[in-house]
Structure formats: structure tokens, C-alpha cells
C-alpha positions in Angstrom: 101.9 107.6 86.9 99.2 110.2 86.2 99.6 112.3 89.4 102.7 113.5 91.3 102.9 115.4 94.5 105.5 118.1 94.7 106.8 119.4 98.0 108.3 122.8 98.4 110.4 122.2 101.4 113.6 123.1 103.2 111.7 125.4 105.6 113.0 123.5 107.6 114.4 120.3 106.3 113.1 118.1 109.1 109.6 119.5 108.8 109.8 118.5 105.1 110.7 115.0 106.0 107.9 114.9 108.5 105.4 115.8 105.8 106.8 113.1 103.6 106.7 110.6 106.5 103.0 111.4 107.2 102.1 110.9 103.5 103.7 107.5 103.6 102.2 106.6 107.0 98.7 107.5 106.1 98.6 106.0 102.6 96.8 102.6 102.5 99.4 100.4 100.8 100.2 96.8 100.5 103.3 97.3 98.4 105.7 100.0 97.2 103.7 100.6 94.1 100.6 101.6 96.1 102.3 104.6 97.7 101.9 108.3 96.6 104.5 109.4 94.1 106.3 112.4 95.6 109.1 114.7 94.4 110.6 117.1 97.0 112.6 120.3 96.6 114.2 120.2 100.1 116.6 123.1 99.6 117.1 125.1 102.9 118.9 128.0 101.4 115.7 130.1 101.5 116.0 133.5 103.2 114.5 133.6 106.6 110.7 134.1 106.5 110.5 135.8 109.9 113.1 138.4 109.1 111.5 139.1 105.7 108.1 139.7 107.3 109.7 141.9 110.0 111.3 144.0 107.3 114.8 143.0 108.4 115.9 140.6 105.6 115.5 139.7 101.9 112.3 138.2 100.5 112.2 134.4 100.3 109.9 134.6 97.3 112.6 134.3 94.6 114.0 131.2 96.2 110.6 129.7 96.6 109.6 130.6 93.0 112.7 128.7 91.9 111.5 125.6 93.9 108.0 125.8 92.4 109.5 126.1 88.9 111.6 123.0 89.5 108.6 121.1 90.8 106.5 122.0 87.8 109.4 121.0 85.5 109.5 117.6 87.3 105.8 117.1 86.5 104.2 117.8 89.8 100.4 117.9 89.5 100.0 119.6 92.9 102.4 121.3 95.2 102.4 121.3 99.0 104.4 123.9 101.0 106.0 122.4 104.1 106.0 125.6 106.0 103.1 127.6 107.5 104.7 131.0 107.4 105.7 130.6 103.8 102.0 130.7 102.9 102.1 134.4 103.2 103.5 134.2 99.6 101.0 131.5 98.5 99.2 133.6 95.9 102.4 134.8 94.3 103.6 131.2 94.1 100.3 130.0 92.7 100.4 132.8 90.0 103.6 131.2 88.6 102.6 127.5 88.9 100.6 125.5 86.5 100.1 122.9 89.2 97.7 123.9 92.0 99.5 125.0 95.2 97.6 123.6 98.2 96.9 126.0 101.1 97.7 124.5 104.5 95.4 126.8 106.5 92.4 126.3 104.3 92.9 122.6 104.4 93.2 122.7 108.2 90.0 124.7 108.5 88.2 122.1 106.5 89.5 119.4 108.9 88.4 121.4 111.9 84.9 121.9 110.4 84.6 118.2 109.7 85.4 117.5 113.4 83.0 120.3 114.4 85.7 122.0 116.5 84.2 125.1 118.3 87.2 126.2 120.3 88.8 128.0 121.9 91.7 126.9 119.8 95.2 127.8 120.9 97.4 128.6 118.0 101.1 127.7 118.3 102.9 129.5 115.4 105.7 131.8 114.4 105.6 135.6 114.9 105.1 135.9 111.2 102.2 133.5 110.9 100.5 135.2 113.8 101.2 138.7 112.5 99.8 137.9 109.1 96.7 136.2 110.7 97.1 133.2 108.4 94.8 131.1 110.7 93.0 133.7 112.8 91.0 135.3 110.0 89.9 131.9 108.6 89.0 130.4 112.0 87.2 133.5 113.3 85.2 133.8 110.1 84.0 130.3 110.7 83.0 131.1 114.3 86.0 129.4 116.0 87.6 131.4 118.9 91.4 131.7 118.8 93.8 132.0 121.7 97.4 133.2 121.1 100.6 133.0 123.1 101.6 136.2 124.8 104.8 138.0 124.0 106.7 136.4 126.9 105.6 132.9 125.9 106.7 133.6 122.4 110.2 134.8 123.5 110.9 132.2 126.2 109.1 129.1 124.8 108.1 129.2 121.2 111.2 130.9 119.6 113.8 128.8 121.5 111.7 125.7 121.1 111.3 126.1 117.3 115.0 126.9 116.7 116.1 124.1 118.9 114.4 121.7 116.6 115.9 123.4 113.5 119.4 122.9 114.9 118.6 119.2 115.7 117.9 119.4 119.4 114.4 118.0 118.9 113.6 116.8 122.4 114.8 120.1 123.9 112.6 122.0 121.6 109.7 119.6 122.1 109.7 120.2 125.9 109.7 124.0 125.4 106.8 123.8 123.0 105.0 121.4 125.3 105.2 124.0 128.0 103.7 126.5 125.7 100.9 124.1 124.7 100.2 123.5 128.4 100.0 127.2 129.1 97.5 127.7 126.4 95.4 124.8 127.7 95.5 126.4 131.2 94.1 129.6 129.6 91.2 127.7 128.3 92.2 126.3 124.9 90.3 123.0 124.3 92.3 122.2 121.1 95.8 123.2 120.1 96.7 124.1 116.5 100.3 123.2 115.7 100.6 126.0 113.1 104.4 125.7 112.6 105.7 122.6 111.0 108.5 122.2 113.6 106.0 121.9 116.4 104.5 118.5 115.7 108.0 117.2 115.2 109.0 118.2 118.7 105.8 117.2 120.5 105.8 113.8 118.8 109.4 113.2 119.7 108.7 113.7 123.4 105.3 112.0 123.4 103.5 115.0 124.7 100.4 114.1 126.8 98.6 117.0 124.9 98.9 115.3 121.5 95.3 113.9 121.7 93.9 117.5 121.7 96.3 118.8 119.0 95.4 119.6 115.4 98.3 119.0 113.1 98.2 121.0 109.8 101.1 118.9 108.5 98.9 115.8 108.8 96.0 117.6 107.2 98.2 118.6 104.3 99.6 115.1 104.0 96.0 113.7 103.8 95.2 116.3 101.1 98.2 115.1 99.1 97.1 111.5 99.4 93.6 112.5 98.3 95.0 114.3 95.3 96.6 111.1 94.0 93.9 108.6 95.0 90.7 110.5 94.0 
């Protein structure tokens, strides 16, 4: 085994499992031994990323650094972070990792460019991901127009939808997030970027009719993990 994917997870646990499932589902394999070797640090006791970015809670960085150290010690040859908001600390994590830490937003942009997506792209993401412009800066620099939820949509649809999934009410959360996706489509979004790892979990659970126009960064990250091990 020359290459090993490490997953920094727990943010949340179900999103981590979704990334692992997508790695398995999209790996061409005829037997167990053909699959991608993966080790996951799926430890959810990481301080809340939203509260940290809002200045209302402790930094999650030390807990994430511990996870990265454990993955390096396990022999990971690349690390994927199964949380979009956590990428605010990407550079600090990379600085302490001998293994390259994949960047979900850059990988997603490359996928958009391969598909020649022009937008407008509706971004469904946490307050923290939107406030730090994780995706907007990259997409706008590439000439892709972005549409964002308004404050009411964030408060009444995104936040309760995301946290419903985190507490296990996946269908309930999926319907709320589907309503947000539909609202962005009505405003003119031709593609929908599922820039929170809980969102594809919810929309896939309910079989959202908008899935064909969705862009799933978790899937793009999974495909990058597969490529790392198979190239």
C-alpha cells in the first residue's frame, strides 16, 4: 500500500461518512483490494466552527491539528477535510502536515471549469463559509457569478436544515434545504453549489428534483482522493 487517504472528519460525523461512501461508490473496483485505502479521524469533539468565526467560541484549530497529526502518524499521503467551513484554517493545518491537505473549494472550482459552468451559481453554505468568502473569491475571479441566500433564508431554511441533519433528522433537514435551493433557482441560479457537507446528505435523502443542477463539493473531493491513489 503506497498511498493512503486520510480524512479529517467529525464536522459532522454523517458528512464524514458521506465522503467515505462517495469514495467507495466512485472507485472502479471488482474486489475489495481494488478500493482506495482510507483512514478517518471522525472525532466530533471539535469546537463549533461557526461560533469561532463569529468570535463567540474557542478556536477549533487545536482539535483539528490533533486530527491532522494522528492522520500523518497513521501514514496518510494526503488529507481531505470533510467540512467546508473548516477550510478557513486550511493553511494552518497544511503548515503542520507532511501530507498535502486537499482544498475542497479549489478542487470544486476545477470541476466547475471542466464543465464550463458560467453561472449564476447559487451557493448554499454556512454563515462562516459565506462570510470568509471561501467560494465567492475563487468563483468570481474565474468569471462565475454567485448568488447567495438572504438573511431570512439563512435563518429560516439553512440553519435549521443543517442542524436538523446534524441531530439525525435528515429528511426534515433535506426538505428545508430543498426549499432554499428552490428559492435560489427562482432568483436565477442555473447551478446550485452545495457548499456545506450536510447539504448533499439531506438533498440526496429526499431525492430532491434539483439534484441534476447541483454541484457537490463532497463528490469533487472524493474524486480527488481517488485520483490521488490511482494516478
